Each structure stands twice: as C-alpha cells, then as structure tokens.
DOVOKE-365790 format. One record per residue (C-alpha): residue in one letter; x, y, z. Coordinates in nm, 4 decimals, decimal comma. Layout:
! residues N
PT / a / X / Y / Z
...
END
This chain:
! residues 195
PT / x / 1,6483 / -8,5932 / 10,4258
PT / x / 1,7888 / -8,9475 / 10,4563
PT / x / 1,4605 / -9,0768 / 10,6001
PT / x / 1,2625 / -8,9306 / 10,3095
PT / x / 1,4996 / -9,0842 / 10,0563
PT / x / 1,4755 / -9,4252 / 10,2269
PT / x / 1,0961 / -9,4052 / 10,2221
PT / x / 1,0900 / -9,3083 / 9,8539
PT / x / 1,3163 / -9,5974 / 9,7536
PT / x / 1,1302 / -9,8413 / 9,9789
PT / x / 0,7863 / -9,7486 / 9,8460
PT / x / 0,9202 / -9,7740 / 9,4904
PT / x / 1,0455 / -10,1239 / 9,5765
PT / x / 0,7035 / -10,2193 / 9,7148
PT / x / 0,5330 / -10,0907 / 9,3991
PT / x / 0,7757 / -10,2936 / 9,1864
PT / x / 0,6978 / -10,5958 / 9,4071
PT / x / 0,3251 / -10,5494 / 9,3417
PT / x / 0,3818 / -10,5127 / 8,9662
PT / x / 0,5944 / -10,8293 / 8,9614
PT / x / 0,3271 / -11,0120 / 9,1602
PT / x / 0,0622 / -10,9174 / 8,9031
PT / x / 0,3001 / -11,0066 / 8,6181
PT / x / 0,3659 / -11,3448 / 8,7794
PT / x / -0,0066 / -11,4122 / 8,8078
PT / x / -0,0661 / -11,3175 / 8,4435
PT / x / 0,2298 / -11,5272 / 8,3267
PT / x / 0,0986 / -11,8233 / 8,5269
PT / x / -0,2404 / -11,7827 / 8,3609
PT / x / -0,0753 / -11,7584 / 8,0156
PT / x / 0,1321 / -12,0685 / 8,0820
PT / x / -0,1662 / -12,2667 / 8,2038
PT / x / -0,3765 / -12,1514 / 7,9086
PT / x / -0,1119 / -12,2361 / 7,6472
PT / x / -0,0203 / -12,5700 / 7,8007
PT / x / -0,3785 / -12,6874 / 7,8538
PT / x / -0,4870 / -12,5709 / 7,5073
PT / x / -0,2011 / -12,7619 / 7,3435
PT / x / -0,2883 / -13,0691 / 7,5502
PT / x / -0,6595 / -13,0504 / 7,4765
PT / x / -0,6182 / -12,9863 / 7,1036
PT / x / -0,3657 / -13,2656 / 7,0573
PT / x / -0,5655 / -13,5091 / 7,2706
PT / x / -0,8765 / -13,4369 / 7,0610
PT / x / -0,6907 / -13,5580 / 6,7496
PT / x / -0,6350 / -13,8968 / 6,9143
PT / x / -0,2895 / -13,9419 / 6,7619
PT / x / -0,0910 / -14,2283 / 6,9091
PT / x / 0,2844 / -14,2077 / 6,8871
PT / x / 0,4290 / -14,4887 / 6,6737
PT / x / 0,5141 / -14,8143 / 6,8458
PT / x / 0,8818 / -14,8990 / 6,8885
PT / x / 0,8596 / -15,1576 / 6,6073
PT / x / 0,7530 / -14,8844 / 6,3610
PT / x / 1,0646 / -14,6778 / 6,4272
PT / x / 1,2814 / -14,7810 / 6,1341
PT / x / 1,5651 / -14,5264 / 6,1252
PT / x / 1,8263 / -14,4337 / 6,3873
PT / x / 1,6824 / -14,0783 / 6,4058
PT / x / 1,3318 / -14,2136 / 6,4672
PT / x / 1,4582 / -14,4471 / 6,7382
PT / x / 1,6651 / -14,1748 / 6,9049
PT / x / 1,3845 / -13,9183 / 6,9182
PT / x / 1,0636 / -14,1224 / 6,9366
PT / x / 1,1407 / -14,4302 / 7,1501
PT / x / 1,0657 / -14,2421 / 7,4718
PT / x / 0,7140 / -14,1668 / 7,3427
PT / x / 0,6421 / -14,5022 / 7,1738
PT / x / 0,2749 / -14,6005 / 7,1980
PT / x / 0,1747 / -14,2957 / 7,4049
PT / x / -0,1124 / -14,0645 / 7,3111
PT / x / 0,0215 / -13,7369 / 7,1719
PT / x / -0,0614 / -13,4634 / 7,4233
PT / x / 0,2470 / -13,2411 / 7,4486
PT / x / 0,4290 / -13,0003 / 7,2230
PT / x / 0,7520 / -13,1981 / 7,2595
PT / x / 0,5799 / -13,5121 / 7,1347
PT / x / 0,4297 / -13,3154 / 6,8452
PT / x / 0,7711 / -13,1820 / 6,7416
PT / x / 0,9356 / -13,5239 / 6,7595
PT / x / 0,6542 / -13,6809 / 6,5547
PT / x / 0,6610 / -13,3993 / 6,2968
PT / x / 1,0382 / -13,3883 / 6,2547
PT / x / 1,1360 / -13,7535 / 6,2849
PT / x / 0,8318 / -13,9515 / 6,1699
PT / x / 0,6278 / -13,7479 / 5,9248
PT / x / 0,9312 / -13,5743 / 5,7725
PT / x / 1,1189 / -13,9051 / 5,7433
PT / x / 0,8301 / -14,0640 / 5,5542
PT / x / 0,7907 / -13,7599 / 5,3291
PT / x / 1,1633 / -13,7588 / 5,2522
PT / x / 1,1519 / -14,1295 / 5,1745
PT / x / 0,8518 / -14,1084 / 4,9424
PT / x / 0,9733 / -13,7942 / 4,7615
PT / x / 1,3460 / -13,8804 / 4,7658
PT / x / 1,4164 / -13,5713 / 4,9726
PT / x / 1,2215 / -13,3296 / 4,7533
PT / x / 0,9885 / -13,0760 / 4,9100
PT / x / 0,6198 / -13,0263 / 4,8361
PT / x / 0,7073 / -12,7179 / 4,6341
PT / x / 0,9549 / -12,9071 / 4,4162
PT / x / 0,7187 / -13,1983 / 4,3507
PT / x / 0,4314 / -12,9584 / 4,2824
PT / x / 0,6460 / -12,7785 / 4,0230
PT / x / 0,7294 / -13,1111 / 3,8541
PT / x / 0,3623 / -13,2077 / 3,8562
PT / x / 0,2527 / -12,8783 / 3,7003
PT / x / 0,5166 / -12,9188 / 3,4278
PT / x / 0,4088 / -13,2805 / 3,3661
PT / x / 0,0447 / -13,1704 / 3,3333
PT / x / 0,1447 / -12,9432 / 3,0471
PT / x / 0,3310 / -13,2154 / 2,8581
PT / x / 0,1251 / -13,5307 / 2,9213
PT / x / -0,1646 / -13,4953 / 3,1675
PT / x / -0,2857 / -13,8552 / 3,1277
PT / x / 0,0482 / -14,0346 / 3,1744
PT / x / 0,0873 / -14,2646 / 3,4717
PT / x / 0,3991 / -14,0710 / 3,5790
PT / x / 0,1903 / -13,7525 / 3,5906
PT / x / -0,0764 / -13,9282 / 3,7961
PT / x / 0,1896 / -14,0632 / 4,0331
PT / x / 0,3343 / -13,7136 / 4,0745
PT / x / -0,0164 / -13,5867 / 4,1506
PT / x / -0,0591 / -13,8486 / 4,4243
PT / x / 0,2845 / -13,7696 / 4,5663
PT / x / 0,2032 / -13,3990 / 4,5551
PT / x / -0,1177 / -13,4618 / 4,7512
PT / x / 0,0644 / -13,6784 / 5,0075
PT / x / 0,3343 / -13,4160 / 5,0579
PT / x / 0,0729 / -13,1424 / 5,0891
PT / x / -0,1054 / -13,3320 / 5,3653
PT / x / 0,2230 / -13,4200 / 5,5388
PT / x / 0,3506 / -13,0630 / 5,5212
PT / x / 0,0215 / -12,9294 / 5,6532
PT / x / 0,0155 / -13,1764 / 5,9416
PT / x / 0,3791 / -13,0996 / 6,0236
PT / x / 0,2974 / -12,7284 / 6,0312
PT / x / 0,0077 / -12,7810 / 6,2694
PT / x / 0,2117 / -13,0034 / 6,4986
PT / x / 0,5028 / -12,7599 / 6,5015
PT / x / 0,2588 / -12,4812 / 6,5932
PT / x / 0,1486 / -12,6937 / 6,8881
PT / x / 0,5147 / -12,7322 / 6,9835
PT / x / 0,5682 / -12,3553 / 6,9564
PT / x / 0,2715 / -12,2773 / 7,1816
PT / x / 0,3782 / -12,5472 / 7,4277
PT / x / 0,7238 / -12,3879 / 7,4401
PT / x / 0,5701 / -12,0441 / 7,4937
PT / x / 0,3721 / -12,1927 / 7,7831
PT / x / 0,6889 / -12,3346 / 7,9384
PT / x / 0,8734 / -12,0042 / 7,8983
PT / x / 0,5798 / -11,8189 / 8,0538
PT / x / 0,5925 / -12,0514 / 8,3551
PT / x / 0,9653 / -11,9882 / 8,4080
PT / x / 0,9051 / -11,6146 / 8,3699
PT / x / 0,6221 / -11,6388 / 8,6265
PT / x / 0,8533 / -11,8097 / 8,8733
PT / x / 1,1160 / -11,5382 / 8,8187
PT / x / 0,8502 / -11,2676 / 8,8655
PT / x / 0,7284 / -11,4243 / 9,1915
PT / x / 1,0843 / -11,4546 / 9,3237
PT / x / 1,1579 / -11,0949 / 9,2195
PT / x / 0,8370 / -10,9799 / 9,3862
PT / x / 0,9280 / -11,1541 / 9,7112
PT / x / 1,2797 / -11,0050 / 9,7086
PT / x / 1,1494 / -10,6548 / 9,6351
PT / x / 0,8823 / -10,6865 / 9,9044
PT / x / 1,1410 / -10,7878 / 10,1654
PT / x / 1,3803 / -10,5108 / 10,0602
PT / x / 1,1000 / -10,2527 / 10,0587
PT / x / 0,9836 / -10,3578 / 10,4057
PT / x / 1,3394 / -10,3484 / 10,5384
PT / x / 1,3874 / -10,0045 / 10,3834
PT / x / 1,0733 / -9,8688 / 10,5515
PT / x / 1,1829 / -10,0154 / 10,8844
PT / x / 1,5223 / -9,8518 / 10,8420
PT / x / 1,3627 / -9,5181 / 10,7530
PT / x / 1,1726 / -9,5223 / 11,0843
PT / x / 1,4934 / -9,5772 / 11,2813
PT / x / 1,6914 / -9,3010 / 11,1133
PT / x / 1,6956 / -8,9894 / 11,3255
PT / x / 1,6752 / -8,6697 / 11,1323
PT / x / 1,9971 / -8,4736 / 11,1359
PT / x / 1,9766 / -8,1005 / 11,1196
PT / x / 2,2233 / -7,9224 / 10,9015
PT / x / 2,4723 / -7,7134 / 11,0988
PT / x / 2,4099 / -7,3439 / 11,0993
PT / x / 2,6295 / -7,1507 / 10,8653
PT / x / 2,8508 / -6,9003 / 11,0294
PT / x / 2,8387 / -6,5506 / 10,9047
PT / x / 3,1535 / -6,4447 / 10,7327
PT / x / 3,2518 / -6,0985 / 10,8429
PT / x / 3,2421 / -5,8399 / 10,5773
PT / x / 3,5761 / -5,7010 / 10,4776
PT / x / 3,6217 / -5,3338 / 10,4281
END
C-alpha cells in the first residue's frame, strides 16, 4: 500500500514538473516576444531621449538623466519620457489643464467668437495636447508591454526552478517506492462466539 501511494505521489510530481517545464518555455517565449516587440517598435520611431541640457526641471533631471541622448528602445525609457518630458511640457503649455479641459474651453469659445485670436490659440493648444496625450498613451502602452515581458521572464524562471524541484522530488519518490518492502496486514484472529 505504501509503495503504491509513493508511486502515485511521485508520478503526480513528475507530471507537475513537466507542466511547469512547458509553462516556463511558454513564458520565456512570451517574454522574448513582448520585449523584442517593444524594442523593435520603439526603435522604428527613432526617438532620441533628450540631452542633459534639455532637462530643465528637477523631475526631468531625476528621471531622464540616465537616458540622456540614448535612442529610446525600452519600456522604462518610454515611461520616463512620457511622464517627465512630454507631460511636463504639456503641463507648462496648458498651465496644468488636461486635453479634455482645454477642448471644452475651445468648444465654448467657438460658440461665442470663432474668429478671435484667443479661440485660435485655444485650438492650437488643443491640437498640441491631443498629440501629446496620444503620444504619451502609446509610450505608456510600450511600457506596459515591456513590464509584462519582464514579469513573464521572472515567472518563467520560477516555473523552471519549480519544475526542477518537482522533478528531483518525483525521482526521489520513485526511488523510495522501489526500496519499500510491502508489508502484509496481520491476520485477524477469530473472536470466539459467545453462547
């Protein structure tokens, strides 16, 4: 009985090891796919991170100095550029207002005086914020996929380690099952019938 139980548990461990091995391989593929796609798509845009001299605020300097002058090819670079360069310039030009707020002001100004210079300026600002917001969104998507790729790689490593541990435990369990000698249950004594 003990030998059969050991074999059952050991084979289950070996099956889990195989499943983790396959999961690790798939996670490695997913990580490689996400990371290389982010790299290739960002590299195709030929964006160069701003030079150190262009970093005018403490936040820009703190988050972008390490990337100064480099081609943008990683999700981390994309996030830093989106959050501390593009957003900073949008905040400066719109005095902290969002695209939605400026667009609402522009639509209201169109109703009152569509030809006024202030209305035209709001229209230009609206267009600038639209482009900045769109670019930020695309860059933050690249960051998200880059992060997913990194998480997939860590999960792959965990799956490979788990697979190795389960394989070793399963093999040890099968070896133990071969060494266990079957024990027969003692015969039950008959209880004499009472009259």
